[in-house]
PyMOL CGO cylinders between C-alpha atoms (Angstrom):
from pymol import cmd
from pymol.cgo import CYLINDER

trace = [
    CYLINDER, 0.17, -0.14, -0.17, 1.49, 3.50, -1.03, 0.3, 1, 1, 1, 1, 1, 1,
    CYLINDER, 1.49, 3.50, -1.03, 1.32, 5.79, 1.38, 0.3, 1, 1, 1, 1, 1, 1,
    CYLINDER, 1.32, 5.79, 1.38, -0.09, 9.46, 0.97, 0.3, 1, 1, 1, 1, 1, 1,
    CYLINDER, -0.09, 9.46, 0.97, 2.85, 11.30, 1.08, 0.3, 1, 1, 1, 1, 1, 1,
    CYLINDER, 2.85, 11.30, 1.08, 3.22, 15.51, 1.50, 0.3, 1, 1, 1, 1, 1, 1,
    CYLINDER, 3.22, 15.51, 1.50, 5.12, 17.51, 0.19, 0.3, 1, 1, 1, 1, 1, 1,
    CYLINDER, 5.12, 17.51, 0.19, 5.03, 20.97, -0.34, 0.3, 1, 1, 1, 1, 1, 1,
    CYLINDER, 5.03, 20.97, -0.34, 6.34, 23.14, -3.24, 0.3, 1, 1, 1, 1, 1, 1,
    CYLINDER, 6.34, 23.14, -3.24, 8.98, 25.43, -3.20, 0.3, 1, 1, 1, 1, 1, 1,
    CYLINDER, 8.98, 25.43, -3.20, 8.85, 28.95, -2.14, 0.3, 1, 1, 1, 1, 1, 1,
    CYLINDER, 8.85, 28.95, -2.14, 10.80, 31.91, -3.99, 0.3, 1, 1, 1, 1, 1, 1,
    CYLINDER, 10.80, 31.91, -3.99, 11.03, 34.07, -0.65, 0.3, 1, 1, 1, 1, 1, 1,
    CYLINDER, 11.03, 34.07, -0.65, 13.04, 31.31, 1.28, 0.3, 1, 1, 1, 1, 1, 1,
    CYLINDER, 13.04, 31.31, 1.28, 16.65, 32.90, -0.07, 0.3, 1, 1, 1, 1, 1, 1,
    CYLINDER, 16.65, 32.90, -0.07, 15.72, 35.94, 1.17, 0.3, 1, 1, 1, 1, 1, 1,
    CYLINDER, 15.72, 35.94, 1.17, 14.54, 34.77, 4.05, 0.3, 1, 1, 1, 1, 1, 1,
    CYLINDER, 14.54, 34.77, 4.05, 17.48, 34.06, 5.23, 0.3, 1, 1, 1, 1, 1, 1,
    CYLINDER, 17.48, 34.06, 5.23, 18.92, 36.85, 4.11, 0.3, 1, 1, 1, 1, 1, 1,
    CYLINDER, 18.92, 36.85, 4.11, 16.87, 38.58, 6.51, 0.3, 1, 1, 1, 1, 1, 1,
    CYLINDER, 16.87, 38.58, 6.51, 17.58, 35.44, 9.75, 0.3, 1, 1, 1, 1, 1, 1,
    CYLINDER, 17.58, 35.44, 9.75, 21.05, 35.48, 9.63, 0.3, 1, 1, 1, 1, 1, 1,
    CYLINDER, 21.05, 35.48, 9.63, 22.57, 38.45, 7.91, 0.3, 1, 1, 1, 1, 1, 1,
    CYLINDER, 22.57, 38.45, 7.91, 20.01, 41.14, 9.47, 0.3, 1, 1, 1, 1, 1, 1,
    CYLINDER, 20.01, 41.14, 9.47, 19.17, 39.21, 12.64, 0.3, 1, 1, 1, 1, 1, 1,
    CYLINDER, 19.17, 39.21, 12.64, 22.71, 39.05, 13.34, 0.3, 1, 1, 1, 1, 1, 1,
    CYLINDER, 22.71, 39.05, 13.34, 23.25, 42.73, 13.00, 0.3, 1, 1, 1, 1, 1, 1,
    CYLINDER, 23.25, 42.73, 13.00, 19.97, 44.29, 14.70, 0.3, 1, 1, 1, 1, 1, 1,
    CYLINDER, 19.97, 44.29, 14.70, 21.25, 46.01, 17.98, 0.3, 1, 1, 1, 1, 1, 1,
    CYLINDER, 21.25, 46.01, 17.98, 18.47, 47.68, 19.05, 0.3, 1, 1, 1, 1, 1, 1,
    CYLINDER, 18.47, 47.68, 19.05, 14.36, 48.13, 18.84, 0.3, 1, 1, 1, 1, 1, 1,
    CYLINDER, 14.36, 48.13, 18.84, 14.28, 49.57, 15.82, 0.3, 1, 1, 1, 1, 1, 1,
    CYLINDER, 14.28, 49.57, 15.82, 16.15, 47.36, 14.22, 0.3, 1, 1, 1, 1, 1, 1,
    CYLINDER, 16.15, 47.36, 14.22, 14.15, 44.59, 15.00, 0.3, 1, 1, 1, 1, 1, 1,
    CYLINDER, 14.15, 44.59, 15.00, 10.96, 46.84, 13.69, 0.3, 1, 1, 1, 1, 1, 1,
    CYLINDER, 10.96, 46.84, 13.69, 12.73, 47.04, 10.99, 0.3, 1, 1, 1, 1, 1, 1,
    CYLINDER, 12.73, 47.04, 10.99, 12.95, 43.08, 10.55, 0.3, 1, 1, 1, 1, 1, 1,
    CYLINDER, 12.95, 43.08, 10.55, 9.44, 42.29, 11.36, 0.3, 1, 1, 1, 1, 1, 1,
    CYLINDER, 9.44, 42.29, 11.36, 8.70, 44.84, 8.76, 0.3, 1, 1, 1, 1, 1, 1,
    CYLINDER, 8.70, 44.84, 8.76, 11.00, 42.69, 6.43, 0.3, 1, 1, 1, 1, 1, 1,
    CYLINDER, 11.00, 42.69, 6.43, 9.33, 39.79, 7.29, 0.3, 1, 1, 1, 1, 1, 1,
    CYLINDER, 9.33, 39.79, 7.29, 6.17, 40.68, 7.05, 0.3, 1, 1, 1, 1, 1, 1,
    CYLINDER, 6.17, 40.68, 7.05, 6.96, 41.97, 3.64, 0.3, 1, 1, 1, 1, 1, 1,
    CYLINDER, 6.96, 41.97, 3.64, 7.61, 38.38, 2.55, 0.3, 1, 1, 1, 1, 1, 1,
    CYLINDER, 7.61, 38.38, 2.55, 4.17, 37.48, 4.19, 0.3, 1, 1, 1, 1, 1, 1,
    CYLINDER, 4.17, 37.48, 4.19, 2.28, 40.05, 1.65, 0.3, 1, 1, 1, 1, 1, 1,
    CYLINDER, 2.28, 40.05, 1.65, 4.71, 38.32, -1.54, 0.3, 1, 1, 1, 1, 1, 1,
    CYLINDER, 4.71, 38.32, -1.54, 4.16, 34.27, -0.05, 0.3, 1, 1, 1, 1, 1, 1,
    CYLINDER, 4.16, 34.27, -0.05, 1.91, 34.10, 2.93, 0.3, 1, 1, 1, 1, 1, 1,
    CYLINDER, 1.91, 34.10, 2.93, 1.95, 30.49, 2.62, 0.3, 1, 1, 1, 1, 1, 1,
    CYLINDER, 1.95, 30.49, 2.62, 5.56, 30.27, 3.77, 0.3, 1, 1, 1, 1, 1, 1,
    CYLINDER, 5.56, 30.27, 3.77, 5.21, 30.14, 7.14, 0.3, 1, 1, 1, 1, 1, 1,
    CYLINDER, 5.21, 30.14, 7.14, 9.08, 30.30, 8.73, 0.3, 1, 1, 1, 1, 1, 1,
    CYLINDER, 9.08, 30.30, 8.73, 8.30, 34.56, 8.17, 0.3, 1, 1, 1, 1, 1, 1,
    CYLINDER, 8.30, 34.56, 8.17, 5.67, 34.11, 10.44, 0.3, 1, 1, 1, 1, 1, 1,
    CYLINDER, 5.67, 34.11, 10.44, 7.29, 31.91, 13.40, 0.3, 1, 1, 1, 1, 1, 1,
    CYLINDER, 7.29, 31.91, 13.40, 10.75, 34.85, 13.63, 0.3, 1, 1, 1, 1, 1, 1,
    CYLINDER, 10.75, 34.85, 13.63, 8.71, 37.53, 13.33, 0.3, 1, 1, 1, 1, 1, 1,
    CYLINDER, 8.71, 37.53, 13.33, 6.14, 35.84, 16.32, 0.3, 1, 1, 1, 1, 1, 1,
    CYLINDER, 6.14, 35.84, 16.32, 9.98, 35.84, 18.51, 0.3, 1, 1, 1, 1, 1, 1,
    CYLINDER, 9.98, 35.84, 18.51, 10.91, 38.86, 17.52, 0.3, 1, 1, 1, 1, 1, 1,
    CYLINDER, 10.91, 38.86, 17.52, 7.81, 40.16, 18.81, 0.3, 1, 1, 1, 1, 1, 1,
    CYLINDER, 7.81, 40.16, 18.81, 8.08, 38.32, 21.88, 0.3, 1, 1, 1, 1, 1, 1,
    CYLINDER, 8.08, 38.32, 21.88, 11.81, 40.00, 22.48, 0.3, 1, 1, 1, 1, 1, 1,
    CYLINDER, 11.81, 40.00, 22.48, 9.46, 43.15, 22.49, 0.3, 1, 1, 1, 1, 1, 1,
    CYLINDER, 9.46, 43.15, 22.49, 7.21, 41.64, 24.96, 0.3, 1, 1, 1, 1, 1, 1,
    CYLINDER, 7.21, 41.64, 24.96, 4.61, 41.78, 23.06, 0.3, 1, 1, 1, 1, 1, 1,
    CYLINDER, 4.61, 41.78, 23.06, 2.77, 38.52, 23.43, 0.3, 1, 1, 1, 1, 1, 1,
    CYLINDER, 2.77, 38.52, 23.43, -0.37, 38.68, 21.15, 0.3, 1, 1, 1, 1, 1, 1,
    CYLINDER, -0.37, 38.68, 21.15, 1.29, 39.77, 18.58, 0.3, 1, 1, 1, 1, 1, 1,
    CYLINDER, 1.29, 39.77, 18.58, 3.64, 36.27, 18.72, 0.3, 1, 1, 1, 1, 1, 1,
    CYLINDER, 3.64, 36.27, 18.72, 0.96, 34.37, 19.45, 0.3, 1, 1, 1, 1, 1, 1,
    CYLINDER, 0.96, 34.37, 19.45, -2.25, 36.15, 16.80, 0.3, 1, 1, 1, 1, 1, 1,
    CYLINDER, -2.25, 36.15, 16.80, 1.12, 35.10, 14.52, 0.3, 1, 1, 1, 1, 1, 1,
    CYLINDER, 1.12, 35.10, 14.52, 1.55, 31.49, 15.26, 0.3, 1, 1, 1, 1, 1, 1,
    CYLINDER, 1.55, 31.49, 15.26, -1.95, 31.10, 14.94, 0.3, 1, 1, 1, 1, 1, 1,
    CYLINDER, -1.95, 31.10, 14.94, -2.46, 32.49, 11.32, 0.3, 1, 1, 1, 1, 1, 1,
    CYLINDER, -2.46, 32.49, 11.32, 0.72, 29.62, 10.76, 0.3, 1, 1, 1, 1, 1, 1,
    CYLINDER, 0.72, 29.62, 10.76, -0.70, 26.78, 12.36, 0.3, 1, 1, 1, 1, 1, 1,
    CYLINDER, -0.70, 26.78, 12.36, -4.41, 27.68, 10.46, 0.3, 1, 1, 1, 1, 1, 1,
    CYLINDER, -4.41, 27.68, 10.46, -2.30, 27.86, 7.36, 0.3, 1, 1, 1, 1, 1, 1,
    CYLINDER, -2.30, 27.86, 7.36, -0.25, 24.41, 7.55, 0.3, 1, 1, 1, 1, 1, 1,
    CYLINDER, -0.25, 24.41, 7.55, -3.13, 22.89, 8.37, 0.3, 1, 1, 1, 1, 1, 1,
    CYLINDER, -3.13, 22.89, 8.37, -5.35, 24.10, 5.24, 0.3, 1, 1, 1, 1, 1, 1,
    CYLINDER, -5.35, 24.10, 5.24, -2.07, 23.38, 3.81, 0.3, 1, 1, 1, 1, 1, 1,
    CYLINDER, -2.07, 23.38, 3.81, -1.77, 19.59, 4.76, 0.3, 1, 1, 1, 1, 1, 1,
    CYLINDER, -1.77, 19.59, 4.76, -5.18, 18.05, 5.27, 0.3, 1, 1, 1, 1, 1, 1,
    CYLINDER, -5.18, 18.05, 5.27, -7.52, 16.60, 2.39, 0.3, 1, 1, 1, 1, 1, 1,
    CYLINDER, -7.52, 16.60, 2.39, -11.17, 18.29, 2.28, 0.3, 1, 1, 1, 1, 1, 1,
    CYLINDER, -11.17, 18.29, 2.28, -12.40, 15.60, 5.54, 0.3, 1, 1, 1, 1, 1, 1,
    CYLINDER, -12.40, 15.60, 5.54, -10.09, 17.61, 7.71, 0.3, 1, 1, 1, 1, 1, 1,
    CYLINDER, -10.09, 17.61, 7.71, -7.16, 14.11, 8.16, 0.3, 1, 1, 1, 1, 1, 1,
    CYLINDER, -7.16, 14.11, 8.16, -3.64, 14.61, 8.02, 0.3, 1, 1, 1, 1, 1, 1,
    CYLINDER, -3.64, 14.61, 8.02, -1.30, 12.84, 5.48, 0.3, 1, 1, 1, 1, 1, 1,
    CYLINDER, -1.30, 12.84, 5.48, 0.18, 9.74, 6.21, 0.3, 1, 1, 1, 1, 1, 1,
    CYLINDER, 0.18, 9.74, 6.21, 3.22, 11.22, 5.93, 0.3, 1, 1, 1, 1, 1, 1,
    CYLINDER, 3.22, 11.22, 5.93, 4.81, 14.75, 6.48, 0.3, 1, 1, 1, 1, 1, 1,
    CYLINDER, 4.81, 14.75, 6.48, 8.84, 14.22, 6.33, 0.3, 1, 1, 1, 1, 1, 1,
    CYLINDER, 8.84, 14.22, 6.33, 10.74, 16.13, 7.41, 0.3, 1, 1, 1, 1, 1, 1,
    CYLINDER, 10.74, 16.13, 7.41, 13.82, 15.18, 5.11, 0.3, 1, 1, 1, 1, 1, 1,
    CYLINDER, 13.82, 15.18, 5.11, 12.00, 17.03, 2.49, 0.3, 1, 1, 1, 1, 1, 1,
    CYLINDER, 12.00, 17.03, 2.49, 13.37, 20.26, 2.97, 0.3, 1, 1, 1, 1, 1, 1,
    CYLINDER, 13.37, 20.26, 2.97, 10.00, 21.92, 1.74, 0.3, 1, 1, 1, 1, 1, 1,
    CYLINDER, 10.00, 21.92, 1.74, 7.99, 20.05, 4.58, 0.3, 1, 1, 1, 1, 1, 1,
    CYLINDER, 7.99, 20.05, 4.58, 10.09, 22.00, 7.58, 0.3, 1, 1, 1, 1, 1, 1,
    CYLINDER, 10.09, 22.00, 7.58, 8.46, 24.90, 8.28, 0.3, 1, 1, 1, 1, 1, 1,
    CYLINDER, 8.46, 24.90, 8.28, 5.12, 23.47, 8.33, 0.3, 1, 1, 1, 1, 1, 1,
    CYLINDER, 5.12, 23.47, 8.33, 6.42, 21.04, 10.52, 0.3, 1, 1, 1, 1, 1, 1,
    CYLINDER, 6.42, 21.04, 10.52, 8.08, 24.13, 12.40, 0.3, 1, 1, 1, 1, 1, 1,
    CYLINDER, 8.08, 24.13, 12.40, 4.11, 26.25, 12.20, 0.3, 1, 1, 1, 1, 1, 1,
    CYLINDER, 4.11, 26.25, 12.20, 2.58, 22.50, 13.90, 0.3, 1, 1, 1, 1, 1, 1,
    CYLINDER, 2.58, 22.50, 13.90, 4.97, 21.72, 16.35, 0.3, 1, 1, 1, 1, 1, 1,
    CYLINDER, 4.97, 21.72, 16.35, 4.43, 25.53, 18.25, 0.3, 1, 1, 1, 1, 1, 1,
    CYLINDER, 4.43, 25.53, 18.25, 1.47, 26.02, 18.07, 0.3, 1, 1, 1, 1, 1, 1,
    CYLINDER, 1.47, 26.02, 18.07, 1.00, 22.75, 20.22, 0.3, 1, 1, 1, 1, 1, 1,
    CYLINDER, 1.00, 22.75, 20.22, 3.44, 24.64, 22.22, 0.3, 1, 1, 1, 1, 1, 1,
    CYLINDER, 3.44, 24.64, 22.22, 1.18, 27.85, 22.79, 0.3, 1, 1, 1, 1, 1, 1,
    CYLINDER, 1.18, 27.85, 22.79, -1.87, 25.14, 23.71, 0.3, 1, 1, 1, 1, 1, 1,
    CYLINDER, -1.87, 25.14, 23.71, 0.70, 23.15, 25.80, 0.3, 1, 1, 1, 1, 1, 1,
    CYLINDER, 0.70, 23.15, 25.80, 0.65, 26.50, 27.75, 0.3, 1, 1, 1, 1, 1, 1,
    CYLINDER, 0.65, 26.50, 27.75, -2.79, 27.75, 27.86, 0.3, 1, 1, 1, 1, 1, 1,
    CYLINDER, -2.79, 27.75, 27.86, -3.26, 24.13, 29.80, 0.3, 1, 1, 1, 1, 1, 1,
    CYLINDER, -3.26, 24.13, 29.80, -5.19, 23.06, 26.19, 0.3, 1, 1, 1, 1, 1, 1,
    CYLINDER, -5.19, 23.06, 26.19, -3.74, 19.81, 26.68, 0.3, 1, 1, 1, 1, 1, 1,
    CYLINDER, -3.74, 19.81, 26.68, -5.26, 17.67, 25.11, 0.3, 1, 1, 1, 1, 1, 1,
    CYLINDER, -5.26, 17.67, 25.11, -5.29, 19.78, 21.80, 0.3, 1, 1, 1, 1, 1, 1,
    CYLINDER, -5.29, 19.78, 21.80, -1.69, 19.94, 21.96, 0.3, 1, 1, 1, 1, 1, 1,
    CYLINDER, -1.69, 19.94, 21.96, -1.55, 16.11, 22.55, 0.3, 1, 1, 1, 1, 1, 1,
    CYLINDER, -1.55, 16.11, 22.55, -3.72, 15.69, 19.61, 0.3, 1, 1, 1, 1, 1, 1,
    CYLINDER, -3.72, 15.69, 19.61, -0.38, 18.32, 17.03, 0.3, 1, 1, 1, 1, 1, 1,
    CYLINDER, -0.38, 18.32, 17.03, 2.40, 16.49, 18.43, 0.3, 1, 1, 1, 1, 1, 1,
    CYLINDER, 2.40, 16.49, 18.43, 0.51, 12.77, 18.51, 0.3, 1, 1, 1, 1, 1, 1,
    CYLINDER, 0.51, 12.77, 18.51, -0.39, 13.49, 14.57, 0.3, 1, 1, 1, 1, 1, 1,
    CYLINDER, -0.39, 13.49, 14.57, 3.75, 14.91, 14.05, 0.3, 1, 1, 1, 1, 1, 1,
    CYLINDER, 3.75, 14.91, 14.05, 5.44, 11.70, 15.55, 0.3, 1, 1, 1, 1, 1, 1,
    CYLINDER, 5.44, 11.70, 15.55, 2.97, 9.08, 13.59, 0.3, 1, 1, 1, 1, 1, 1,
    CYLINDER, 2.97, 9.08, 13.59, 3.71, 11.55, 10.13, 0.3, 1, 1, 1, 1, 1, 1,
    CYLINDER, 3.71, 11.55, 10.13, 7.41, 12.11, 10.60, 0.3, 1, 1, 1, 1, 1, 1,
    CYLINDER, 7.41, 12.11, 10.60, 8.53, 8.86, 13.30, 0.3, 1, 1, 1, 1, 1, 1,
    CYLINDER, 8.53, 8.86, 13.30, 11.99, 9.95, 12.57, 0.3, 1, 1, 1, 1, 1, 1,
    CYLINDER, 11.99, 9.95, 12.57, 11.02, 12.95, 15.09, 0.3, 1, 1, 1, 1, 1, 1,
    CYLINDER, 11.02, 12.95, 15.09, 13.43, 15.59, 14.32, 0.3, 1, 1, 1, 1, 1, 1,
    CYLINDER, 13.43, 15.59, 14.32, 11.23, 18.72, 16.27, 0.3, 1, 1, 1, 1, 1, 1,
    CYLINDER, 11.23, 18.72, 16.27, 11.15, 16.31, 19.51, 0.3, 1, 1, 1, 1, 1, 1,
    CYLINDER, 11.15, 16.31, 19.51, 7.41, 15.71, 19.32, 0.3, 1, 1, 1, 1, 1, 1,
    CYLINDER, 7.41, 15.71, 19.32, 8.12, 12.15, 21.37, 0.3, 1, 1, 1, 1, 1, 1,
    CYLINDER, 8.12, 12.15, 21.37, 9.38, 14.90, 24.17, 0.3, 1, 1, 1, 1, 1, 1,
    CYLINDER, 9.38, 14.90, 24.17, 6.54, 16.46, 24.35, 0.3, 1, 1, 1, 1, 1, 1,
    CYLINDER, 6.54, 16.46, 24.35, 3.68, 14.29, 24.25, 0.3, 1, 1, 1, 1, 1, 1,
    CYLINDER, 3.68, 14.29, 24.25, 6.01, 12.28, 26.99, 0.3, 1, 1, 1, 1, 1, 1,
    CYLINDER, 6.01, 12.28, 26.99, 6.10, 15.53, 29.07, 0.3, 1, 1, 1, 1, 1, 1,
    CYLINDER, 6.10, 15.53, 29.07, 2.89, 16.29, 28.86, 0.3, 1, 1, 1, 1, 1, 1,
    CYLINDER, 2.89, 16.29, 28.86, 1.73, 12.89, 30.64, 0.3, 1, 1, 1, 1, 1, 1,
    CYLINDER, 1.73, 12.89, 30.64, 4.25, 13.26, 33.00, 0.3, 1, 1, 1, 1, 1, 1,
    CYLINDER, 4.25, 13.26, 33.00, 2.16, 16.46, 34.06, 0.3, 1, 1, 1, 1, 1, 1,
    CYLINDER, 2.16, 16.46, 34.06, 4.69, 18.64, 33.15, 0.3, 1, 1, 1, 1, 1, 1,
    CYLINDER, 4.69, 18.64, 33.15, 5.17, 22.42, 31.90, 0.3, 1, 1, 1, 1, 1, 1,
    CYLINDER, 5.17, 22.42, 31.90, 6.79, 23.17, 28.15, 0.3, 1, 1, 1, 1, 1, 1,
    CYLINDER, 6.79, 23.17, 28.15, 9.69, 24.74, 30.15, 0.3, 1, 1, 1, 1, 1, 1,
    CYLINDER, 9.69, 24.74, 30.15, 10.51, 21.20, 31.43, 0.3, 1, 1, 1, 1, 1, 1,
    CYLINDER, 10.51, 21.20, 31.43, 14.07, 20.81, 29.37, 0.3, 1, 1, 1, 1, 1, 1,
    CYLINDER, 14.07, 20.81, 29.37, 15.28, 24.47, 30.94, 0.3, 1, 1, 1, 1, 1, 1,
    CYLINDER, 15.28, 24.47, 30.94, 16.85, 22.72, 33.57, 0.3, 1, 1, 1, 1, 1, 1,
    CYLINDER, 16.85, 22.72, 33.57, 19.68, 20.81, 30.88, 0.3, 1, 1, 1, 1, 1, 1,
    CYLINDER, 19.68, 20.81, 30.88, 19.81, 24.39, 28.72, 0.3, 1, 1, 1, 1, 1, 1,
    CYLINDER, 19.81, 24.39, 28.72, 22.89, 24.35, 26.66, 0.3, 1, 1, 1, 1, 1, 1,
    CYLINDER, 22.89, 24.35, 26.66, 23.71, 27.04, 24.69, 0.3, 1, 1, 1, 1, 1, 1,
    CYLINDER, 23.71, 27.04, 24.69, 20.75, 28.15, 23.04, 0.3, 1, 1, 1, 1, 1, 1,
    CYLINDER, 20.75, 28.15, 23.04, 19.38, 24.61, 23.40, 0.3, 1, 1, 1, 1, 1, 1,
    CYLINDER, 19.38, 24.61, 23.40, 20.04, 21.78, 25.24, 0.3, 1, 1, 1, 1, 1, 1,
    CYLINDER, 20.04, 21.78, 25.24, 22.12, 18.57, 26.60, 0.3, 1, 1, 1, 1, 1, 1,
    CYLINDER, 22.12, 18.57, 26.60, 20.99, 15.79, 23.82, 0.3, 1, 1, 1, 1, 1, 1,
    CYLINDER, 20.99, 15.79, 23.82, 22.44, 13.80, 26.44, 0.3, 1, 1, 1, 1, 1, 1,
    CYLINDER, 22.44, 13.80, 26.44, 20.22, 14.58, 29.39, 0.3, 1, 1, 1, 1, 1, 1,
    CYLINDER, 20.22, 14.58, 29.39, 17.43, 14.57, 27.23, 0.3, 1, 1, 1, 1, 1, 1,
    CYLINDER, 17.43, 14.57, 27.23, 17.80, 11.77, 26.25, 0.3, 1, 1, 1, 1, 1, 1,
    CYLINDER, 17.80, 11.77, 26.25, 18.49, 10.28, 29.65, 0.3, 1, 1, 1, 1, 1, 1,
    CYLINDER, 18.49, 10.28, 29.65, 15.50, 11.16, 30.73, 0.3, 1, 1, 1, 1, 1, 1,
    CYLINDER, 15.50, 11.16, 30.73, 13.19, 9.67, 27.78, 0.3, 1, 1, 1, 1, 1, 1,
    CYLINDER, 13.19, 9.67, 27.78, 14.58, 6.29, 28.30, 0.3, 1, 1, 1, 1, 1, 1,
    CYLINDER, 14.58, 6.29, 28.30, 14.08, 6.51, 32.01, 0.3, 1, 1, 1, 1, 1, 1,
    CYLINDER, 14.08, 6.51, 32.01, 10.70, 7.57, 31.66, 0.3, 1, 1, 1, 1, 1, 1,
    CYLINDER, 10.70, 7.57, 31.66, 8.91, 6.70, 28.54, 0.3, 1, 1, 1, 1, 1, 1,
    CYLINDER, 8.91, 6.70, 28.54, 8.40, 3.14, 28.56, 0.3, 1, 1, 1, 1, 1, 1,
    CYLINDER, 8.40, 3.14, 28.56, 5.73, 4.49, 31.82, 0.3, 1, 1, 1, 1, 1, 1,
    CYLINDER, 5.73, 4.49, 31.82, 3.78, 4.98, 28.77, 0.3, 1, 1, 1, 1, 1, 1,
    CYLINDER, 3.78, 4.98, 28.77, 4.34, 1.87, 26.50, 0.3, 1, 1, 1, 1, 1, 1,
    CYLINDER, 4.34, 1.87, 26.50, 1.12, 2.18, 24.96, 0.3, 1, 1, 1, 1, 1, 1,
    CYLINDER, 1.12, 2.18, 24.96, 1.86, 5.17, 23.73, 0.3, 1, 1, 1, 1, 1, 1,
    CYLINDER, 1.86, 5.17, 23.73, 4.93, 4.89, 22.19, 0.3, 1, 1, 1, 1, 1, 1,
    CYLINDER, 4.93, 4.89, 22.19, 4.22, 1.66, 20.83, 0.3, 1, 1, 1, 1, 1, 1,
    CYLINDER, 4.22, 1.66, 20.83, 4.35, 2.69, 17.30, 0.3, 1, 1, 1, 1, 1, 1,
    CYLINDER, 4.35, 2.69, 17.30, 7.68, 4.61, 17.72, 0.3, 1, 1, 1, 1, 1, 1,
    CYLINDER, 7.68, 4.61, 17.72, 8.79, 1.75, 19.07, 0.3, 1, 1, 1, 1, 1, 1,
    CYLINDER, 8.79, 1.75, 19.07, 8.20, -0.51, 16.07, 0.3, 1, 1, 1, 1, 1, 1,
    CYLINDER, 8.20, -0.51, 16.07, 9.40, 2.21, 13.73, 0.3, 1, 1, 1, 1, 1, 1,
    CYLINDER, 9.40, 2.21, 13.73, 12.62, 2.51, 15.36, 0.3, 1, 1, 1, 1, 1, 1,
    CYLINDER, 12.62, 2.51, 15.36, 12.68, -1.62, 15.63, 0.3, 1, 1, 1, 1, 1, 1,
    CYLINDER, 12.68, -1.62, 15.63, 12.44, -1.33, 12.13, 0.3, 1, 1, 1, 1, 1, 1,
    CYLINDER, 12.44, -1.33, 12.13, 15.45, 0.28, 11.39, 0.3, 1, 1, 1, 1, 1, 1,
    CYLINDER, 15.45, 0.28, 11.39, 17.90, -1.98, 12.98, 0.3, 1, 1, 1, 1, 1, 1,
]
cmd.load_cgo(trace, "trace")
């Protein structure tokens, strides 16, 4: 049986986005610089409203300016577009939404981010639904959906991994140690993922 696999189109704004996300952002020093970058990102959104990294980076910058409302608004818009892009008429997700395709990554990030928003708001069942679908459609799990599922099942908040902070990310060894220690408490939750991992060996 051939699985329904989603691969997004190429986005012409990608090169310009990376110019903003690296060069311009690295050079930004003042609030005025940040607001100018946000303005540039909004121009990209107008040019290609279906390229979602523009929304998410703008949301990050709004949070830097302590504007949570505008950040959340952008992330919700990105999520809605991502969902509309990947789902069939009945709202079903594809069988595969793989990170391995560069074209899919902005969509996966937008879906994952909205799951985090829901989690912060206490809507853990809705967040779990998104994370479970992300894990199912991309069992290689490049965004770490399985960690978020486990943390929610353990009753933790989205900042559960801050204790393993290492530079801009987290200590992957300690995170994996935590995962291996706890995930079998919810074996039914991760049975399909385990089968995938076993199939690779």
